[in-house]
C-alpha positions in Angstrom: -4.0 2.5 4.7 -2.2 0.4 2.1 -1.7 -2.5 4.6 -5.4 -2.5 5.5 -6.4 -2.7 1.8 -3.9 -5.5 1.2 -5.1 -7.4 4.2 -8.7 -7.1 2.9 -7.5 -8.3 -0.5 -5.5 -11.1 1.0 -8.4 -12.2 3.2 -10.6 -12.6 0.1 -7.9 -13.9 -2.3 -5.5 -15.6 0.1 -3.9 -18.0 -2.5 -3.5 -15.2 -5.1 -1.9 -12.9 -2.6 0.5 -15.7 -1.6 1.4 -16.4 -5.2 2.0 -12.8 -6.1 4.1 -12.0 -3.1 6.2 -15.2 -3.1 6.7 -15.0 -6.8 7.7 -11.3 -6.6 10.1 -12.1 -3.8 11.8 -14.8 -5.8 12.1 -12.5 -8.8 13.5 -9.6 -6.9 15.7 -12.0 -4.8 17.3 -13.6 -7.9 17.8 -10.2 -9.6 19.6 -8.9 -6.6 21.6 -12.2 -6.3 22.7 -12.0 -9.9 23.5 -8.3 -10.0 24.9 -7.6 -6.5 26.1 -10.9 -5.1 27.3 -12.6 -8.3 28.2 -9.3 -10.0 26.6 -10.3 -13.3 26.8 -7.6 -16.0 24.2 -7.0 -18.8 25.5 -9.8 -20.9 25.8 -12.3 -18.1 22.5 -11.6 -16.5 20.0 -14.4 -17.1 16.4 -13.2 -17.5 15.3 -16.8 -18.0 16.8 -17.8 -14.6 14.9 -15.0 -12.9 11.6 -15.8 -14.7 12.0 -19.5 -13.8 12.5 -18.7 -10.1 9.6 -16.3 -10.2 7.3 -19.0 -11.7 8.5 -21.5 -9.1 7.8 -19.0 -6.3 4.4 -18.1 -7.7 3.3 -21.7 -7.9 4.6 -22.5 -4.4 2.9 -19.4 -3.0 -0.4 -19.9 -4.8 -0.7 -23.6 -3.8 1.4 -25.5 -1.2 2.6 -22.6 0.9 -0.9 -21.0 1.3 -2.5 -24.3 2.1 0.3 -25.2 4.6 0.7 -21.9 6.4 -2.9 -20.5 6.2 -5.0 -23.7 6.3 -3.3 -26.8 7.5 -0.9 -25.9 10.2 -3.4 -23.4 11.9 -5.8 -26.4 12.3 -3.1 -28.5 13.9 -2.2 -28.7 17.6 -5.4 -26.8 18.6 -5.7 -28.6 21.9 -2.3 -27.3 23.1 -1.7 -24.1 25.0 -1.0 -21.1 22.7 2.8 -21.0 22.8 3.1 -24.8 22.8 1.0 -24.8 19.6 3.2 -22.0 18.1 6.4 -24.0 18.8 4.8 -27.2 17.5 3.7 -25.6 14.2 7.1 -23.9 13.8 9.0 -27.2 14.3 6.7 -29.1 12.0 7.4 -26.7 9.2 11.1 -26.4 9.9 11.8 -30.1 10.3 9.0 -31.5 8.2 7.8 -29.5 5.3 11.1 -27.8 4.5 13.6 -30.8 4.3 11.1 -33.4 2.9 9.0 -31.3 0.6 10.5 -27.9 -0.3 14.1 -28.9 -0.6 13.7 -31.8 -3.0 11.5 -29.7 -5.3 13.9 -26.7 -5.1 16.9 -28.8 -6.0 15.2 -30.2 -9.0 14.1 -26.7 -10.2 17.5 -25.2 -9.6 19.3 -27.9 -11.5 16.8 -27.7 -14.4 17.2 -23.9 -14.5 21.0 -24.1 -14.6 21.2 -27.0 -17.0 23.7 -26.0 -19.7 23.7 -29.1 -21.9 27.0 -30.4 -20.7 25.3 -33.3 -18.9 22.5 -35.3 -20.5 19.1 -33.9 -19.7 18.0 -37.2 -18.2 20.8 -37.0 -15.6 19.6 -33.7 -14.2 17.1 -35.3 -11.7 19.8 -37.7 -10.5 22.3 -34.8 -10.0 19.7 -32.8 -8.1 18.8 -35.7 -5.9 22.4 -36.4 -5.1 23.0 -32.8 -4.2 19.9 -32.8 -2.0 21.1 -35.8 -0.1 24.7 -34.6 0.3 23.5 -31.2 1.5 20.7 -32.5 3.7 22.3 -31.9 7.1 23.8 -28.5 6.3 20.5 -27.4 4.8 18.6 -28.6 7.9 21.1 -26.7 10.2 20.6 -23.5 8.2 16.9 -24.0 8.1 16.7 -24.4 11.9 18.8 -21.3 12.5 16.9 -19.1 10.2 13.4 -20.4 9.6 12.5 -21.6 13.1 12.6 -18.0 14.6 10.8 -16.7 11.6 8.1 -19.3 11.9 7.7 -18.5 15.6 7.0 -14.9 14.6 4.6 -15.9 11.8 2.5 -18.2 14.0 2.4 -16.0 17.0 2.0 -12.5 15.5 0.6 -12.8 12.0 -2.9 -13.5 10.9 -3.5 -16.7 8.8 -4.5 -14.9 5.6 -1.4 -12.7 5.5 1.1 -15.2 6.8 2.5 -16.2 3.3 2.9 -12.5 2.2 4.6 -11.8 5.5 6.9 -14.7 4.8 7.7 -13.2 1.4 8.5 -9.8 3.0 10.8 -11.4 5.6 12.6 -13.2 2.7 13.0 -10.0 0.8 14.5 -8.3 3.9 16.9 -11.2 4.2 18.1 -11.1 0.6 18.7 -7.4 1.0 20.7 -8.0 4.1 22.6 -10.7 2.4 23.4 -8.4 -0.5 24.6 -5.6 1.7 26.8 -7.9 3.8 28.4 -9.6 0.9 28.5 -6.9 -1.8 30.2 -8.2 -4.9 32.2 -10.8 -3.2 33.2 -13.6 -5.6 33.5 -16.5 -3.1 29.8 -17.3 -3.2 30.2 -20.9 -2.1 31.3 -19.9 1.5 27.8 -19.0 2.8 25.5 -21.7 4.2 22.7 -23.0 2.0 19.1 -22.0 2.7 15.4 -22.7 2.0 12.6 -21.0 -0.3 11.8 -19.6 1.1 15.2 -18.0 1.9 17.4 -16.0 -0.5 20.6 -18.0 0.3 19.1 -20.9 -1.7 18.9 -18.5 -4.7 22.5 -17.5 -4.2 23.4 -21.2 -3.9 22.8 -21.6 -7.6 25.9 -19.6 -8.6 28.2 -22.5 -9.6 25.6 -25.0 -10.8 25.6 -24.1 -14.5 29.4 -24.1 -14.7 30.0 -27.5 -13.0 27.0 -29.7 -12.5 29.1 -32.4 -10.9 30.4 -30.3 -8.0 29.4 -31.6 -4.6 26.4 -30.1 -2.8 28.4 -28.7 0.1 30.3 -26.5 -2.3 28.0 -25.9 -5.3 24.8 -25.4 -3.3 26.1 -23.0 -0.7 26.4 -19.3 -1.0 
């Protein structure tokens, strides 16, 4: 079976499998976001944007996410009963890794990808940092509602070596569901912002290039 072969590959090349699947999910997610959610035509579609997000996802999947999900967290809370350990690992990721590691990096990457030259390049990090701080609570709320249940599934049902690819698959299903639900709706800023690992964070970039000074609660929500 294809899954058995992939599981064998992932067991041997865990980091590579994580990088390929997360990078692929970000690529497909941004393509769907641009074409379906944002309604971008051939002229408006940004290949550079999709490639940048793919590179970001590949690096995250190859390094930090694989270490975090497949190595570090499975070694934590080992003295707790099974379900207590599952909850503890899920909460640690949702309220630790996501808001204090993933989000700051994602905001910096997103602002850099959408930089259009209207603001000085040296101001991009400050703009990203301001948006991160302003959107912190709303991002944390969205993360808790979406990622916590996903993490519980990942840590209770999925083997360590395929946990990151499973995360990528769940993110892909989410971006498809988001696309179907929203179609070609233009008011992208109405949906809550999300993590990397979730497709709503990709959709959140809709307005960034047009108005870099817009507040995080409007510009970084889709």
